[in-house]
Structure formats: structure tokens, C-alpha cells
N, C-alpha and C positions, 0 to 999 in steps of 0.2 A: 560954564565949565562943568563937565560931567563928573559924576562921583569917581569914575576911574581916573580921570586926569588929576583930581585932587589927591587921590591916594598915591599916584605915581610921583607927583611933585613932592609930596610929603616924604616918601621913601628916599628920594634922591637928596633931600635936605638933611637927613638924619646923620648927626655927628655928635661925638662926645669928646671932641678935642679940647674943649675948655673945662672939662671936668677932671679933677684930680682923683683918680681911682686909687683905692687902697693897694698897698704893695701885694703883688702876687695875683692880682685880678686883671684880666684883659677883656677887651670889648669884642663882641662878635657882631660885625657889621657886613652882611653879605653884599651890600650895595657899594662897598668900598674895597672889598677884598680881591683876591686874585681871579675870582670868577665873576667880577662885577659886570662885564659885558654880557655874559650869559644870563646872569640873574636879571638884569634890566630887560633883556629880551623876553625871558619867561614871564616875569611879572607884568610886563606890558601886554603880552598875549592873554594872560589870565584875567587881569582886571578889566581890560577892554571887552573881553568875552562876557564876563559876568556882571560888570558894573558900568557899562557904557550907557548910562541913563542919569536921570536926576531924581530917582526914587528915594524916599526916606527909608532908612533901615534901623533895626535895633542893633545894639552893640554887645558883643561877647568879648570879655577880656581874659586872656591867659596871664601867665606870670611874666616871662620874657622868652625870646626865641631860644631854641635849642640847636645844637650842632647839626642834627640830622633832619630837622624840620624846616622852620622858617629861617634858621641860621644858615641853611644850605640853599634853599630855593627862594627865600624872600617872601614866602607866602605862609602865614600862620597855620600850623597843624597840617601842612601839606608837604609830604616827601615826594621824591621824583616818581615813585611807583604810582601814587595816587594822582599826581599831576598828569602823568601819561594816560592812566586808565580812566579814572572817574571824571577827570576834567577835560580829557581829549586834547591835551597839549603835550605832544611828544618831546621827551628828553632823552638824548642819547649820550651827551657829553658827561653826565654825572649820574651816579646811582646812589640813592639813599633809601633807607627803610627806618621809619620811626613808629614804634608801637602806638604812640598817641595819635598819629595820623591815621593809622589803621582803624582805631576806635572811632575817630571823628567821621571818617568817610563811611563806615558802616552805619553810623547814626544818620549821616546826611542822606544815604540811600533810603533808610527807613523813613526819613522826613519827606521824601519825595524826589530826591535827586539834587545834584549840584545847582542846576539852574533855578529851581524853586527855592532852595535853601539860601543861596547867595542873593536872591532877589529880596529876601526878608532880613538877612543878617550880614553884618560886617564883623569879621573877627580881627582882633588886634591883641595887644598885651599891655599890662600896666606899664612895663618898660618895653618899648618897641625895638630896642636893641638888646642883645643878649650878653652874657658874661661867661668867661671861662677861667679856670685855674688849672695848674698842672697836677695831674693825678700821680699816684705812687709809681705808675709804670712810665712816667715821663711824658705822657700824652695829655693834651688838654681835655678837661671834662667840664660839663655844664655846671653853671653856678647861678643861683637865684639872687635877685636884687635884695631880698630880705635875709639872706643867710648871714650877713654881717651888718651890724648897725651902722658902722662907718661907711659901708657901701650904700646902704639905704639912704643915709643922710646926704652922701655925695651926689646921688642921682635924683634926689627929690625935685630940684628945680627942673630937670630934664623931663621927669615924669609929668609934672604939672603942665609944663609948656606943651608937650606933645599930646597930652590928653585934651587940652583945650583946642589945639589945632584940629584934632580929629572930630571933635564935636561939631565943627563947622562944615564937615563933609555933607551933612544931612542926616544927623543921628536923631532918632526918636529917644528923647531923654526921660520918658516916663519910667523906663526900667532898663537896668544893665545886668547882664548875666556874668557872674564871676566864676571862672574855672579854678576850683580850689576852695575847699570849705574851711581851710586852716589859716595859715599866715597870709595868703594872698587876699582872702576875704576880709580878714581882720584889718589889714592895711587899707584896702579899698573902702571898706565901710567907714573907717576913721577919716579918710580923705574926703569922703562924701559928706560926712557930718560937718566938716569944716568949710567945704566949698559948694555943697548942694548941686553937684553936677547932675544927679539923677533923682527921680522921685523914689525909686526903690532899687536895691541891689539884691539879686537872687543868686545864692551860691549853688554850684553844681560840683559834684566830685570831679577832680581833675582826671582827664583821660589816662595820664601816666599812672596815677594811683590805681585806677580800675584795672589797667592791663598788668600792673606789677603785683598787686595784692588781691584783686577781686576778679580775676579773669574768668572763673567759673560762673560768676554772676554778671558777666558782660552784657548779656541780652537784657537783663533787668535794668541795668543802667542805661542802655540804649533806649529802652521804652520810657524810662523816667525822663531822659533828655527830651525825647520827641513829645511826650505829653506836656512838659512844661513849656517848651519852645513853641508849641502849636497853640497854646492857650491865649 
């Protein structure tokens, strides 16, 4: 079974039905939502294009999918603009723009392009399903698995199960790159001490942090990413 088929089967199996989420927290699962047919078509095209082999890859872990990136397209840090442009997979039924995706694809271009990057790396998240809560305007907003301890505790079995499943895709376990130098890194580092999933975890500033707070230094962070990921 190819790397792509393993990913696609994994995505289709993602469920949190047996997890009691804290009150006010909802799950973000693009593979089961109203656009599920579209998402399955797009993710099938993407993963078969870039992962239709049995190559070993290094793992990059984000936090959890957001509404405008993986929560919409099913592909981590890939909004519809980047999917159509950088990845060459046209999307007309849905339009999303995510600043984190913009950063990642500028970095991917600097790395050598999508084909080279995805040949070396597989991107996922500590929690491969996202979370939302209602904002003050009555609309759903992104929520992180670590924002509430009761949420973190509730999804811990899911995090462990899905991480172990993904390691069987063909992951180089010598090193894992963590997107986020704060809570995500702290959580993943503690998890790794307990379970020894990886030989080393290297933190990188989260793309959202760079775009929101350090946009004037974006190029420096891109160069930092490329330098570390190319070593």
C-alpha cells in the first residue's frame, strides 16, 4: 500500500464520536461535514499526486486543523488558493484563505517547491481533527486542544492512537518538527518523554504566530525553516 493510500484510509477513519468533549466545544471534521464528497476528491488528488510511493518521510506536526486550512480542505496548512496555485489541483467550489498556509507555501517554494518538499515531509497535527467554539459574534472560531485542560484530557487517547497510526505510514522517527514553540511543543515533548516516539523534537515558530506578530520578519523565518528542514 502506498503512502498516499495509508493517509487517505486514515483520514476517512477519523472520528471523535466516542469522546465526550467539554460543553461549548465542537469538532471540526472535514471528512464528515457537508463538503465531505468534495474534500475526499481534493485530498485524493493531492495525496496521490505527492505521496503515491513508498518513500520514507520526516514528520511535521502542527496543533490541530483550523477552519480555513485543513479544516476546509482536509490538507494541513493548505487553503484553496494554495491548493489551486502551488499544488496544481483546481478548486472552484470552495474559496478559503489562511495566513498560515500563505507562509508555509512561501517556505515550500523556497525549499524547492511542493514536489520536492512533500517527497521529504509529511505534515499532520498533534490532533488531526480540529475544534471550534462559538465566538462573541455568534460564529464558530478555532480552538486548540490545549486551550482547556479538560479538552486536552478528553482527546488524549485519540491523539495517542492517531499518532501511532501515522508513524506506520513510513515515518523517519529520528526527528519530528513541531510547529509552535510554546504549548504545542511543551505537550509534544512531554508525550515523547513518556512514549519515545522520536529521537528528537525540534520546535519551529508557528506560521500563524509569524504572520500575526512577526510579519515584517517573515523572510527571516522562512530562511530559518528552510535551513533547519534542509539539514
